N, C-alpha and C positions, 0 to 999 in steps of 0.2 A: 504494500500500500504506500502511495505517495502522500506525504503530509505537506510538503512544500511545493504546492502545485503552481502552475504558471498563472500569473495574474491576468484576469480577463480584460481585454481591451474594450474600452467604452467607445462606441461609435460616435462620430462627430457629424454635425449637420453639413449638408453639401448644397443647400439652396435656401432661398428666402421665400416664404409663403406670401399670400395676398395681404395678410395682416402686418407684414413687415417683420415677422419673427423667423427664427431659424427652423429649418425643416429638412426632410429627406425627399429626394425625388422618387417618382414611381417609374416603373418600366412603362414603355409606351402602350403596351397591351393592357396593363392594369389601369392606366389612366383612361384609356378609351372606354373600357368596360365600366369604370366608375362613373364616367360622364353619361354614358348611355343609360345607366340604371338609376340616375338621380336627376338628370336635367330635363326640364319641360320646355327648354328654350324660352325661358322667361328671365327677367332681370333677377339676379340674386344679390345677396348682401354685398359681396365682394366683386361681382362680375356682371357686366351687362350682357344681354342676349347676343348682341353682335359679336362680342369678344368670345363668347362660348362657341358660337358657330364657326368663327375663324379658327379657334383651337381644335375643334372637331375635324375641320378640313385638313389642318396640318397633320393631325394624328393619322387620319385615313391615308394621306399621301405618303407619310413616313413609314408606315408599317408595310413591309414587303409582302407578307402573307395576306393577300386580299381575301382569301377564303375565311381567315379568322375574322376579319372585319365584317364580312357578310354574316357569319355565324353569330357574331356579337349583336348585330342589328336584329337578326332573327330571334335570338334569345330575348332581347329587350322588348320586342313587339309581342311575341307569342307567349312568352313565359312571364314577363314582368309587366306587360300592359303599357309600355312606354311607346308613344306614338310619334311625336314630331321629330325626335332624334333619329328614329328608324327611317323616317321619310328622307331626312337629309343624307343619311348614309347610303340609302338606295339610289338617290339621285346622283351622288358623287361617284359611286361604283359604276353606274351606267356610262360614265364618261371617262373612267380611268381603267376599266377592264374591257379588253376587246378580245373576242374570239374564244372565251372560256365557255365550256359546255355547261357549267353550273349556273350561269347568270340568269338565264330564263326561268329556271326553277326557283331561284332565290326571289326574283321579283314577284312571282306568283305566290310563294309561301309567305312573304313578308306582308302581303296585302290581306290582313285579317278581316277587314271590313271594306265595304265599297268605297268609303271616303279615303281609305289609305291609297287606293289607286289614284284618286283625284289629287291628293296632296303630293304624292311622289311625282306625278306627271307635271303638276303646277310648279314644283320646285325645279325640276329639270329644265322646263322651258323658261322659267324666270331667270335662272342663273346661266344657262347655256344656250337658250334659244332653240330654234329648229335647225336641222331635222332631229327628231327624237330617235335615239339609237334603236336599231332593230331588235336587239335582245330585250330592251326595256319594253318596246311595243308588244312583242310576243308574250313576255311574261305577264305584263299587266292585262293583256287581252285574255290570257288563260284564266287569270283571277276573275275578271268580269264574267266569264262563262260559268263560274261556279255559283254565282249569286242568284237567288230566286227573285220573283217579281216583287215581293214585299221589301226585300233588302234594297233592290234597285230603286224602287219608288221612294223609299225613306231618304235616300241620299241623291235625289235629283239635282239639288243645288241650283235651282232655277235663277236665284238672284246672285249667284257667284260669277266671277269673271270666267271661270272654267266650269261650264255646266257638265253634268254627266253625259248628256247626249253628245256634246262636243267631244268628250273623251272617247266615246264609242266610235264616232265618225273618224277620229284620228287614229285610233288603235286597231280598228277593224278586227274585233275579237271573233273567235269561232261562233257560229250561229247558235242562238238559243231563242226560244219563243218570247221570253220576257225582254230580251234585248231588242228583238224585232218590234215588240209593242212600244218600247221606249222610243225608238227612232220614229215610229209611225205616229207617235203622240196618243196612243190608245192605252197606255199603261195606267191602270187604276191607281189613284192616290193612296198612299199608305196611311193607315189610321194610327198615327203616332199620338203620344199624349199631348204634344203641342197642338196638333191639328184638332184633336178632340176638344181640347179646352178652348181653342180659338173659335171653333164652330159653336160651342155652347154659349160663348159670350156674344157672338154676332147674332144668334137667333133669339136672344132674350128680349122680352118686352120691357122689363123693369129690373131693379136690383134683386128683388125676391125671386123672380123667374130666372135670373142669371145664376143665383145661388143654387136653385133647384137643378138647373141644367148642368152646372159644374159638378154637383154631387152625383148626378146620374152618369156623367162622363167618367169620373174617377171610379165609380162602382163598376161600370162596364169594363174599363181597362183592367181593373184588379181581378174581377171574376173571370174574365176571358184569359187572363194570364198574358195579355199582349203588352203589358208595360214592361220595359226593360229593367234590368236589375239596378243599374245606376240611376235611372229615372225614378224608380221606386225609392231608392235611398235619398235622393235629392228632394222628393216630394212627400216624405212621411208626414211632415207637419201639415201640408196642404190637405192630405187625405184625412188626417186626424181632425182638422178644422171643418172640412167641407163634406166629408162622407164617412163619419165614424162608424156607421153600421157595417162597413166592409173591413174594419180594422183587423178582425181575426184572420180573414183571408189574406190581407196585405202582410201581416206579420208572419204568416205561414210561408209566403213567398220569400220574405226577407230572410228567413232562417233555413231555406232550402239549400242543402249542401251542393247539389248539382248546379243550381243557378249561381251560387257564389263562385264556384270554380270556373264556370263558363264565362262569367262576366269580366274576369281579370280586374275587378275593382280593387283598388289599393286600400289596405287596411285603414290608413288615416282618414279615408272618406267616411268611415263610420263615426269617427270623432266629430267631423264637421256636421253630420246628421244629428249626433247627440247634442251638440251645442245649440242647434236650431230648436230641438225639442225642449231642452231645458229652459230656453228663453220663453217658451210658451207656458209659463208656470200656471196660468189660469185654466188651461185646458184639462178636462177630465180625461182619465185613462192614459195620461202621458207616461205613467210609471210602467204600464204594459209595454209601451214602445221602448222605453229605456232598457227594460229587461231583455226584450227581443234583440235590441242592438248589441247587448252584451253577449248573448248567445251567438249571434251572427259573426261578430268579430272573432270570437274564440274558434268558431268553425273555419273562418278564413285563415286562421293561424294554427291549424291543427297539427302542423309538422314541427312545432317548437321542440327543440331538443331537450332531453333530460340528461344532464351531465352527471358524471361521477365526481365525487369530491365536493369541494367548496368553491363558490364562484363570487367574484366581486364584479358588480355591474356599475360602471361609472358613466354618468350622463352629463354631457356638456350643457350647462345652463347659461352660457354667455349670451351677449346681445345679438351676435350674428346667427344664433340658432333660433331666434324668435320666428314664429310662423310654422311653415310646413316641416322644417327640420326638427323642431321641438315636438311637434305632434307625433311624427313617426318615431323619433328617438324615445319619447316617453312611452309610447305604445309598445315598442319592441322591448324596452327595458322592463316594463311591467309584466309582459307575458312570459319572459324568461324568468323573472323573479318569482312568479306565482308557482311555477312547476319545478323549481330547483332549490337546493340548499344554497341560497344566495343572499348577499348583502347589497343594498342599494346605496349609492353615493352620488350626489349631484355636485358639480363643481363649476366654478367660473374663476374669479381671482382667488377664492378659497374653496374648501371642500367640506361638505357635511354629510353625515350618514342620515338616512331617513328610513323609517319602518312603517309598513302598512299591514293591514289585515289581509292575508292571502286568500281568505274566503270571499273578499270583495271581487267584483268583476274586473276584468282587464281594463275596461274603459274607465272605471271609477279610480283605480290605482293610477292610471296614466294621467288623468286630470289632476289628481292630488300631487303627483310627482312634478308635473309641469308647473304647478303653482309655487313650487319651491325655487324655481329658476330666478337667479339674481339679475340676469341680463347685464352683467359687468364684463370684466376682461376674461381671457382664456389662459389658464395656468395648469398645465398637465402635471407640473411638479407637485401641486397641491394634492393630487390623487394619491401619490406614493408617499408623501409626507404624512398624510392623514391616516392611511391604512396601517393597522398594527398587527392584524392577524395574518397567518400564512394562507395563501389561496392557491388552488390548482390552476385557475385561469382568471384573467382580468379582461373584461369586455369593455372596450372604450367606444362609446357612441358619440360622435362629434363630427363637425365639419373640418376638423383638423387644423384650424387656423389659429394656433396658439402663438402668443407673442410675449407672455410674461415669464419671468424667471431667468432671463438672460441666455438660455440655451435650450436645446431639446431635452426631454426628460430622461434620457438614457442613464445619466449618472444618478439621478434620484431613484430610478428604478433599481439600479445595482445596489444602492444603499438599502432599499426596501428588501431586496433579496437577501442581503447579508444579515439584515435585522431579523428576518422571519425564518431563515434557513430553508427556504423553498423557492425555487424558480418557477413562477407560473407561466403558462402559455398566455400570450398577449393577442387578443383579437382587436384588430383595427377596423372599426365599423364606420365607413365613410358615408356621411349623409348629405354631401354637397358636390362631390366630384371636382374639387378645385385642383387636384393634381399633385398634392404633396401629402406626406405622412409625418408622424411624430416619432416613428421608429423606422429603422431600415426595413425595406420590404421583405428581405430574407429572414428577418427576425420575428415577423408577425404573421398572424392568420388573417389575411386581408379579405374584406367583405364590403359590399356596397349594394344599395337598392332599397326600394320602398314596398315591394310586393310580398305576398305570402311565400313566393318562391325563395325569398331571402332566408326565411326560417329553414326551409328544406336544405339549402346549401350549408347553413350553419351546422346542421347535424353531421355533415361529413368532414368539416374542417380539421378536426383533431386526427382523423385518419389520413387526410390529404391536405397539406398546408396550402396548396394551390387549387383547391376544389372548385372555386368559382371559375377560374380560367379553364380547368379541365372539363367542367360541365359544358362550357361554351364550345370548346374544341370537339366535344362529342356530338354536337348538333349535326343533323343530316341536312345537306343541301340538295 
């Protein structure tokens, strides 16, 4: 046995993050994946939409293995429910990859809904103009051939610059009867919840009649099952207000496992729905809805891992996490906390432990946890200075934009290891995709994303440190 072992070298930062603090770079593949699984191509705290799009194009161009880029976009769209970023990738690949036999199949498969076809085509023409590459035309054409009359009617986009009929005339997809009806102008209008409610309002004689018609419209949509899952989630309060008699049927749809999985709805959407219901504190039966939302989110996160040993979950409560990142971070922290032997810690410039009743719902714990956020600075050192017990793993949920403490937290982590006599696995859970880490990529179990699929990946990380990248590489083109 060796007692005088070699001293472990503490890694030093090699880049500066958006907050101006020291950080570690990511590999281009991991950065691409992190962006695809976290970016809605909207302004973020540290980065504008245009800058995100520019960085995505740079990464796509710089990664030599374009099949990986395509698989990452396919994973983002079909497994994680991310839309706009997958459209950008598809449009870029159409103009950077020529003659590959997989491209047509990729454009077909990445088009999960009819409007994916329109968005990809609109992006390609807006950025690169005409002519549209043949592989893109063929792939998007195959996708259009898959959709039925209702799906096509739902996404006509008559008021858009690129209408669905224009896309059909441009792409010349294989023949189908619904497509022929669309071109001929005989395709029946889709009875979406928007059209149903619009028709109810237009046909009403007075406000009482309008309320009755809206109630009938909601009841018809719910009882027929024609309301989409995301639409149901967004309109729970409206249904509770206007058509409470169909609430049991609506909540049954809400908790349906098959519908949840098919919808690709992101778990943080349940929190948004909960916020709307809680604001309607005068409405009767709202507790029924709150309980059903709790069941639904637990079913959407059914693959949460049950770890051996003891776990520390550290949630970033700094100012840059406010909004969507905090919602998803608190939700994922609470669901892991509930089913594991785990301690919860929330940090910003300082860190504090918080304890909740594990019999409470995931959504309740998430709300209580988010309420502890200080919205101050970001100091990862505080996590390891505050922790006193040995842990088998530490899960860091953050946008990774630390700037306090003078350096990356690697030295603080080594001091924590020496103090507790146990070296935990470190999970780096990226909630923003800014492209940097607080630990070297080789030393952490890297994860990113907002969907239920993220929990599925988390289950495999301890057996495979690069499980996220490997799951993407396993996608079929």
